N, C-alpha and C positions, 0 to 999 in steps of 0.2 A: 552608500552601503557597499560593503565588500561584495564584488561580483562572484565570489566563490561560495557565497551563502545561498541556500535555497530557502531556509526558514530561520528567523531570529525573532523570538518573542520574549518579553520580560514582564514579570509580575502580572501575568494574564489571569483574568478572572471571568467566570461565567456562572450565572444563576438562572434558574427557572422559578420565578416567584421567590419563596423563602428557601428553596432548596439550592444549596451550593453544589455546583457540578465540579468546578475546580477553582482554585485560587492561588495566588502567588506562584504561578507556574512559569518557569523559565525553560525554554527549549531552543536549541540551535541545531540545524542540520546543514551540513555542507553539501555542495554539489558532488556527485559521485559517491556519496555516503549512503549506506543502507541502514536505516534505523527501524527497529521493531518496537512497537508499543504494546505492552502487555497490561492486562487488567481484567478484573472480574466483570461480568455482565452488569451494566448500570453504573460503571465507574467513570464514565465520561469520555471514553476513547473515541466513539463515533462523533460526539459533540465537538471534541477538539478537531477531528478531521474536517468536520463541516465548517468550522471557523476558518481553517486553512484554505478551504474552497470558496470562501466568501458566501456560503449558504447560511451561516449564522454570524453574528458579530460578537466580539468580546464586550463584556460589560466594564472591564477595567484592564489596564496594562497597555503596553505598546508593542507593535510587532511589524515585521517585514516578511512578506512571502513573495518569492520570485515568481515571475510569469515568463512564458505560459506555464500553466499547471494542468494536470489531467488526473483522472481517477478511474479505478476499476473497483467495482463493488462485488458483493457476494453473488448477486444475480447479474447476468450479462446485459440485461436491459436492451435487447435488440428489437428493432421494429420488424414485425413479421411480414409486412407488405413490401419491405425493401430487401433487395438481394444483399449478399454478404459485403460486396465491395461498396455498395451504397451505405450500409450501416457504418463501415469504417470511416466514411467521409461525412458523417453527421456533424454539422456545425463547422465544417471546414469550407472556406471560400473556394468555389469551383473555378478551375482554369482548364485549358486544354490538356494539362498534364496531370490532373488530379486522379483520373482513373488509373493511369500508369503508376502513380505514386501509391495508390491503394493496393494495386497488385504487388508492388515491391514490398510493401509493409506486410501484406498477408504472406508473402513468401518467407519473410523473416520469422513468422510465427508458425510456419509449417503448413499453411493452408492454400498452397498454390492451386490445388485441384478443386477448391471450394469457392473460388472468386465469384462465380455466378450462381451459387447455391442459394436456396431460401433458408432462413434461420430454422424453420421447422424440421429440416432434414439433418441438422447438426446434432452431434452428441453434446453432452454437457461440457466436456473438455474443449471441444471444438468451438462451441459458442463463447466460452471464456477466452479462447485465443482471439476471437474476433474482437471482443471487448478490449483485450490488451493491444491489439493492432490499432483500434480506434483511439486509444490513449497515446500510443507511441507516434502516430502520424502527426501529432501536434508538436513533436520535438520538445517535450516539456522540460523545464528547468526543475520542476517538482512533480514527482509521481506519487499519488496517494492510493494506497491499496487497502480496502476495507474488507478484510476476511475473504479475499477473492477465491480461495481454494476450499472453503468450508463445505460446499455442497458437492464436492467431487469425491469419487471413490479413491481409496488409498493410493493405488498405483498411478492414476491420473494426476492426483495431487502432487506426488513426488516429481513426475515429469514436468508439470507446470511450474513447480518451484525451481527446477533446474533451468527451464526456459527463461523464466523471469530473471534469474540471477545472471544468465548469459546476456540477455538483452539490456539489462541495466548497466552491465560492464561495458557494453558496446556503445550505448547512447549517452551515458553519463549523467542522468538526472540525480538530484537528491531524492531519496525514497523514504516515505513513512508507511510502514506496514502495520495495520491494526490487526491484532490476532489474539485469540485465547490460548493458542497452542505454543507451549514453551519449546517443544522440540522443533517446531517450524521456525521460531525465532532464532534458535541456536543454529539451525541449518543455513539460514539466509543472511542474517544481519551482521553488520560490522559493529553496531552498538544496540543494546537493549535497554529500554527505559520502562519503568513500572509505574502505572498510575493507580494510586490507592488513597482512599479517603480524601479525594480532591487535590492531591499533590503528587508530584513525581518523586517517589520515595527511593528510587534506585536508578542509576545511570551507569552502565558498565560496558566497557569495550569487550568485544569477542575477538580475541587474538587467534591467529591461525592455529597455534598449538592447542587452544582451548576447544577446537573442533575435534580433538583426539583425546589426549591424555587427561585434560582437565575438564572435559565436558560434564562429567557426572557431578563434580563439585559445584560448577556454575549452575547446573540444573537444580541441584538441591537449594542453592542460595535463592534462585528465582522463585521456586515453589514456596520457600519460607517467606519471601517478601510478599508474595501473593496471599499468604495466610492459608495455604493448602498443605495439610499434613502429607508427608511423602507417601505414607502407606495408602492414603486415599488417592493421591495422584497416580500412583502406580497401578 
């Protein structure tokens, strides 16, 4: 398998009983590529992410998912009885250097002063930075983001988006961001894919100029593909 690939799945299918979640799904994500996955609630976005994490299995199709992989979810899922640096090291083999590594990773996400803090003392944005550090310390080939900014206020969300984009550029994993937010996808992604009616119905590159002059046209196209009238979306 090409070592530049983070994900390669072909003809993938997943069912729960009689319900088809997705079928005949093809998806490829290269390392250093940031892909956003859009879809309505219940469209199968999180189920697809769970299969990439090996938390669920495909019912059909073939696939390759690079390792190591890590995920950040909407809730930071910190352990209250563990200090921040200990939360960052959850699941990481301990060595004499692991605490130093945790400190360095927390510095990357702007939490140098919170290394020894308890999770209960953190703001929502700070807690999510800890979750991001916990993912990055594994040096993942694939980083999976399941609506990680949804619970944050608008200003904190923008700051976190910028931080994630910078860290992804620095560390170079392939990224799959699951989101409902078209503007978030446009702001962050190199590619946007839309999951609708069990299939990926759109796969479009976001070119640099589309972040400026052509953003409105692409936004309209994405809303149309999602089946959302622009008047409602606005």
